[in-house]
C-alpha positions as CSV (number, residue, x, y, z in Angstrom):
1,M,118.6,-62.0,104.5
2,T,121.2,-63.7,106.6
3,D,121.7,-67.6,106.2
4,K,120.4,-69.3,109.3
5,K,120.4,-72.6,110.4
6,R,117.0,-74.5,109.8
7,T,115.4,-75.3,113.0
8,N,112.7,-78.0,113.3
9,N,109.5,-76.2,114.4
10,S,108.0,-79.7,116.2
11,A,107.6,-81.5,119.3
12,E,109.7,-79.1,121.2
13,K,107.1,-76.4,120.5
14,E,104.4,-77.3,123.4
15,P,101.3,-75.2,124.6
16,N,101.3,-74.4,128.2
17,E,98.2,-76.7,128.8
18,F,96.0,-79.0,126.8
19,A,92.5,-78.5,127.7
20,S,90.5,-81.8,127.8
21,V,88.1,-82.8,124.9
22,Q,84.8,-80.8,125.1
23,L,83.0,-84.5,124.4
24,A,79.9,-83.4,126.7
25,D,79.3,-80.1,124.9
26,F,79.5,-81.2,121.6
27,E,77.0,-84.1,122.8
28,A,74.7,-81.4,123.7
29,A,75.1,-79.4,120.5
30,I,74.0,-82.1,118.3
31,E,71.3,-83.0,120.8
32,G,67.9,-82.5,118.7
33,Y,69.2,-82.4,115.1
34,E,69.1,-85.5,113.1
35,K,69.9,-84.7,109.5
36,L,73.3,-83.4,109.6
37,L,76.1,-82.1,106.9
38,V,79.8,-82.7,107.7
39,L,81.3,-80.0,105.7
40,T,85.1,-79.8,104.9
41,H,86.7,-76.6,103.5
42,D,87.0,-76.4,99.5
43,N,89.4,-78.6,97.6
44,P,90.0,-80.5,100.9
45,D,93.3,-82.2,101.9
46,P,93.9,-85.5,104.1
47,D,93.6,-83.9,107.3
48,A,90.2,-82.2,106.5
49,I,89.2,-85.7,104.8
50,G,90.2,-87.8,107.4
51,S,89.0,-85.5,110.3
52,A,85.3,-85.2,108.4
53,F,84.9,-89.1,107.9
54,A,85.9,-89.5,111.5
55,V,82.9,-87.1,112.9
56,Y,80.8,-88.8,109.8
57,S,81.5,-92.3,111.5
58,L,80.9,-91.0,115.2
59,L,77.5,-89.3,114.4
60,S,75.8,-92.2,112.3
61,E,77.4,-95.1,114.0
62,K,77.2,-93.8,117.6
63,Y,74.6,-91.0,117.7
64,K,72.6,-92.8,114.6
65,K,71.9,-89.2,112.7
66,D,71.4,-89.2,109.3
67,V,74.8,-87.7,108.2
68,R,76.1,-86.6,104.6
69,M,80.1,-85.3,103.8
70,G,80.3,-82.8,101.5
71,H,83.0,-80.6,99.9
72,G,83.4,-77.7,97.8
73,G,86.0,-77.0,95.2
74,F,88.3,-79.7,93.3
75,I,89.9,-82.8,94.6
76,G,93.0,-83.4,91.9
77,R,95.6,-84.8,93.9
78,T,95.8,-88.4,92.9
79,E,96.8,-89.6,96.6
80,N,93.5,-87.6,98.0
81,K,91.1,-89.4,95.3
82,L,93.1,-92.7,96.4
83,M,92.6,-92.1,99.9
84,I,88.8,-91.6,99.2
85,L,88.3,-94.8,97.1
86,D,90.9,-97.0,99.0
87,L,89.3,-96.3,102.4
88,N,85.4,-96.1,100.9
89,I,85.1,-92.8,102.3
90,P,81.6,-91.2,101.4
91,L,82.7,-88.0,100.6
92,Y,80.3,-85.9,97.9
93,S,80.8,-82.6,96.3
94,M,78.1,-80.1,97.1
95,Q,77.1,-79.8,93.5
96,L,76.0,-83.5,93.8
97,I,74.4,-83.3,97.4
98,G,72.5,-80.5,95.7
99,K,71.3,-77.1,96.7
100,K,67.4,-78.6,97.3
101,T,69.2,-80.8,99.9
102,T,68.2,-79.8,103.3
103,F,70.2,-80.3,106.9
104,D,68.9,-79.8,110.4
105,G,72.9,-78.6,111.1
106,V,76.4,-78.2,109.9
107,I,79.4,-79.4,111.1
108,I,82.8,-77.7,109.9
109,M,85.9,-79.2,109.6
110,D,89.3,-77.7,109.4
111,T,87.8,-74.5,109.0
112,Q,86.2,-71.7,110.3
113,P,82.6,-69.8,109.1
114,E,85.0,-66.8,108.8
115,A,87.6,-67.9,106.8
116,K,84.8,-68.3,104.0
117,Y,87.2,-71.4,102.3
118,H,84.1,-73.5,102.2
119,T,81.0,-74.0,100.1
120,L,78.6,-73.3,103.0
121,P,75.0,-73.2,102.1
122,S,73.4,-69.5,102.8
123,D,70.9,-71.1,104.9
124,A,73.3,-73.2,106.7
125,N,72.4,-73.7,110.5
126,V,76.2,-74.2,112.2
127,I,76.2,-76.3,114.9
128,A,79.9,-76.9,115.3
129,V,83.2,-76.6,114.5
130,F,86.7,-78.0,114.6
131,D,90.0,-76.8,113.3
132,H,93.4,-76.3,113.9
133,H,94.2,-73.3,112.1
134,P,94.5,-69.8,114.0
135,L,91.2,-68.4,115.6
136,I,89.7,-65.7,112.8
137,S,87.0,-64.6,115.2
138,K,87.1,-64.1,118.9
139,Q,83.6,-62.9,119.3
140,K,81.5,-65.4,121.3
141,S,79.5,-67.9,119.1
142,D,76.1,-69.5,119.3
143,Y,77.4,-72.7,118.2
144,F,80.3,-75.3,119.4
145,K,83.6,-74.4,118.7
146,D,87.1,-76.3,119.4
147,V,89.7,-74.4,117.7
148,R,93.1,-75.5,118.8
149,P,96.2,-73.6,116.5
150,D,98.8,-75.2,118.6
151,V,98.0,-78.8,117.7
152,G,99.1,-80.1,114.3
153,S,95.9,-81.3,112.5
154,T,92.3,-81.2,112.9
155,S,92.6,-85.2,112.7
156,T,94.5,-85.0,116.1
157,I,91.7,-83.0,117.7
158,I,89.0,-85.8,116.5
159,T,91.1,-88.5,117.4
160,H,90.8,-87.6,120.7
161,Y,87.3,-87.0,120.9
162,L,86.8,-90.5,119.7
163,H,89.1,-91.8,122.4
164,E,87.2,-90.3,125.0
165,A,83.9,-91.5,123.5
166,G,85.2,-95.0,123.4
167,F,84.5,-95.5,119.6
168,N,85.5,-98.2,118.0
169,I,88.0,-97.1,115.4
170,D,88.4,-99.4,112.3
171,K,91.3,-99.8,110.0
172,K,89.8,-97.4,107.6
173,L,89.0,-95.0,109.8
174,A,92.5,-95.2,111.6
175,T,94.4,-95.1,108.5
176,A,92.5,-92.0,107.3
177,L,93.3,-90.0,110.6
178,F,96.7,-91.0,110.7
179,Y,97.3,-90.3,107.2
180,G,95.8,-86.9,107.9
181,I,98.0,-86.2,110.8
182,K,101.0,-87.3,108.6
183,T,100.5,-84.9,106.0
184,D,100.1,-81.9,107.9
185,T,102.6,-82.2,110.2
186,L,104.8,-83.4,107.5
187,N,105.4,-87.1,108.9
188,F,105.4,-85.5,112.5
189,S,108.5,-83.2,111.8
190,R,106.5,-80.0,111.6
191,H,104.0,-78.1,114.2
192,T,103.9,-81.7,116.0
193,T,102.6,-81.7,119.9
194,R,102.3,-84.0,122.5
195,W,99.1,-84.3,121.2
196,D,99.8,-85.5,117.9
197,I,102.1,-88.0,119.3
198,E,99.2,-89.4,121.5
199,A,96.8,-89.4,118.9
200,H,99.6,-91.2,116.9
201,Q,100.0,-94.0,119.6
202,I,96.4,-94.6,119.6
203,L,96.1,-95.0,115.8
204,F,99.4,-96.7,114.9
205,P,98.1,-100.4,115.9
206,L,95.2,-99.9,113.7
207,V,96.5,-98.7,110.6
208,D,96.1,-100.4,107.4
209,F,100.0,-100.1,106.2
210,D,99.4,-101.7,103.0
211,T,96.6,-99.6,102.3
212,L,98.5,-96.5,103.3
213,V,101.7,-97.2,101.3
214,H,99.3,-97.8,98.0
215,I,97.7,-94.4,98.8
216,E,101.0,-92.6,99.4
217,N,102.8,-94.0,96.4
218,P,100.4,-93.7,93.5
219,P,100.8,-94.2,89.6
220,L,101.0,-90.3,88.6
221,P,99.4,-88.9,85.2
222,R,101.6,-87.0,82.6
223,E,100.3,-83.7,83.8
224,Y,101.9,-84.3,87.3
225,F,105.4,-84.0,85.8
226,V,104.6,-81.2,83.4
227,D,103.4,-79.0,86.5
228,L,106.5,-80.1,88.5
229,Q,109.0,-79.4,85.3
230,K,107.2,-75.9,85.4
231,A,107.7,-75.2,89.0
232,L,111.4,-76.3,89.0
233,Q,112.5,-74.4,86.0
234,N,110.8,-71.3,87.2
235,A,112.2,-71.5,90.6
236,E,114.5,-68.9,91.9
237,V,116.6,-68.3,94.9
238,F,116.7,-65.1,96.8
239,D,119.6,-64.4,99.3
240,N,120.4,-68.1,99.7
241,T,117.4,-69.2,101.6
242,V,114.2,-67.7,99.8
243,V,113.1,-70.0,97.2
244,I,110.0,-68.6,95.1
245,S,108.6,-70.4,92.1
246,S,105.9,-68.9,89.5
247,M,104.1,-72.1,88.2
248,G,101.5,-69.9,86.0
249,L,98.9,-72.1,84.5
250,I,98.3,-75.4,86.3
251,F,96.6,-78.7,85.6
252,N,96.2,-79.4,89.5
253,P,95.7,-76.8,92.2
254,D,96.9,-79.5,94.8
255,M,100.3,-79.2,93.0
256,I,100.9,-75.8,94.8
257,P,101.2,-77.0,98.1
258,L,103.0,-80.1,97.1
259,V,105.6,-78.3,95.3
260,A,106.0,-76.1,98.4
261,D,106.8,-79.1,100.6
262,I,109.2,-80.5,97.8
263,L,111.2,-77.2,97.3
264,L,111.5,-76.8,101.2
265,K,113.9,-79.7,101.0
266,L,116.7,-77.5,99.6
267,D,119.5,-77.8,102.0
268,S,120.0,-73.9,102.3
269,A,116.0,-73.1,101.8
270,E,114.4,-71.3,105.0
271,W,111.4,-69.7,102.9
272,V,109.3,-71.2,99.8
273,I,106.8,-69.3,98.2
274,V,105.0,-70.8,95.2
275,M,102.0,-69.5,93.2
276,G,100.5,-70.3,90.2
277,Y,96.5,-70.2,89.2
278,F,93.4,-73.0,88.1
279,K,90.5,-71.8,86.2
280,E,89.8,-68.6,87.8
281,E,91.4,-68.8,91.0
282,L,95.4,-68.0,92.0
283,R,96.6,-70.0,94.4
284,I,99.7,-69.3,96.8
285,A,101.3,-71.6,99.5
286,V,104.0,-70.4,101.6
287,R,106.6,-72.7,103.9
288,C,109.2,-71.8,106.4
289,S,111.8,-73.5,108.1
290,A,113.2,-70.5,110.2
291,S,113.2,-70.5,113.6
292,D,111.1,-66.9,113.6
293,G,109.0,-67.9,110.7
294,H,105.6,-65.8,110.3
295,A,104.1,-67.5,107.3
296,G,100.7,-66.9,108.1
297,K,101.6,-62.9,108.8
298,V,102.9,-63.1,105.3
299,I,100.1,-64.4,103.7
300,K,97.9,-62.0,105.6
301,K,99.7,-59.0,104.1
302,I,99.5,-60.5,100.7
303,V,96.0,-61.0,100.6
304,K,94.5,-58.4,102.6
305,K,91.1,-57.7,100.7
306,K,91.8,-59.4,97.6
307,G,91.3,-62.8,98.8
308,I,91.5,-65.4,101.8
309,G,94.3,-66.8,103.5
310,G,95.7,-67.9,106.5
311,G,98.0,-70.4,108.4
312,H,100.7,-71.1,110.8
313,A,103.9,-70.2,111.3
314,E,105.6,-72.8,109.3
315,M,103.0,-73.0,106.6
316,A,100.3,-70.9,105.2
317,A,98.0,-70.4,101.7
318,A,96.0,-68.1,100.0
319,Q,93.2,-68.1,97.1
320,I,92.3,-65.0,95.3
321,K,89.8,-64.9,92.7
322,L,90.7,-64.0,88.9
323,K,87.9,-61.9,87.7
324,L,89.4,-60.5,84.2
325,A,88.7,-62.4,81.0
326,D,92.5,-62.8,80.6
327,K,93.1,-64.9,83.3
328,E,97.1,-65.0,82.3
329,V,97.7,-61.0,82.4
330,E,95.7,-60.5,85.7
331,Y,97.8,-63.4,86.9
332,E,100.8,-61.7,85.9
333,V,99.9,-58.3,87.9
334,I,99.0,-60.2,91.1
335,K,102.2,-62.2,90.9
336,Q,104.0,-59.0,90.8
337,M,102.4,-57.5,93.7
338,V,103.3,-60.8,95.5
339,M,106.3,-60.3,94.9
340,E,107.1,-56.7,95.9
341,I,105.3,-58.0,98.9
342,I,107.5,-60.7,99.8
343,K,110.7,-58.9,99.2
344,S,109.6,-56.2,101.5
345,E,108.6,-58.9,104.0
346,L,111.5,-60.6,103.9
347,K,114.0,-57.9,103.4
348,L,115.7,-59.7,100.2
349,Q,118.7,-58.0,99.1
350,Q,119.5,-59.4,95.7
351,Q,117.8,-60.7,92.6
352,G,117.0,-64.2,92.4
353,L,119.4,-67.2,90.7
354,K,117.7,-70.3,89.0
355,L,117.5,-72.8,91.2
356,C,117.9,-75.4,88.5
357,R,121.0,-73.3,86.8
358,E,123.8,-75.9,86.2
359,K,126.8,-76.3,88.2
360,R,129.8,-74.8,87.1
361,T,132.3,-77.8,87.7
362,L,131.6,-81.3,89.3
363,P,134.0,-83.2,91.9
364,P,135.7,-86.2,90.7
365,P,134.2,-89.6,91.5
366,G,134.8,-90.5,94.9
367,A,135.5,-87.1,95.9
368,T,134.2,-85.4,99.0
369,G,132.9,-82.6,100.0
370,K,129.9,-79.9,99.2
371,F,129.2,-79.5,95.3
372,P,130.1,-75.6,94.7
373,R,127.1,-73.2,94.4
């Protein structure tokens, strides 16, 4: 690969037209249903949590529905746990909600039924979907669907629905939505559109910034630093622009996207690929700052029929189930396959160099200029 200037794929990327929210259609979709489940994707991130909390609040307070919030998978990242605790968000594992609990209808947040990255009950009646990821199925559905891949977050979409409904957004809800937008757009620097900025303007005066600071700067467990050290030690740089890190067995699956965002801060990085496995699942995160980036397409090439995944031009993720008894051996086999696909897709010409290799020389104190590579 040739060196390229890093490009900010943010606010200058505007869809041609922003269709107005479909509030009346959404109200029609929930009419007649009283007991509802608001379901996030598995291992929910702040955007999924914040947007689901908003829909939960809208349904229970404005429309007087009996609502539960559920998620599958695992919430491991300390910031996400604090978000739920500090903002008193009633989000529960589907294991706690239980298989015997039935709902009239299900509303899916920050994912789509076809993505299969959710713990959707087999007999679920999906009545609505809100998402900002690329549309998976173009077939006409019998449920309400508002999917806007041009928008930076699902929390952005829901903020506009609340605004259109004249809903009173309190401090906790505003903070949850603001944090959801902030994390998915990387502090409004990635995949940010006019709709995200307008949502920011709606929420900003209402945010509890003391609570937000507490959520964003939590005390971290020792395992965080163990995983981070492993990621940095194993990170390699290819063609000076592609960073790849294989973390192996990890304590917390949320470290995969977190490490990817950290490594993208490397001054020459245009692509970052991070992978590791937790229990029986291999996870991959891809980040891209190149002007011609196509992270989502790379993930689809990696996954094919082996797992699930998708994303935008700038960021994407995948999950692959490990089926063998020896997870470490299976991980190594899949990792080699992933590496071959990445090298082919990104046309890598040379072997990788350790990211954390020592510098040959250091400039004297007070010297200016770049450090030698």
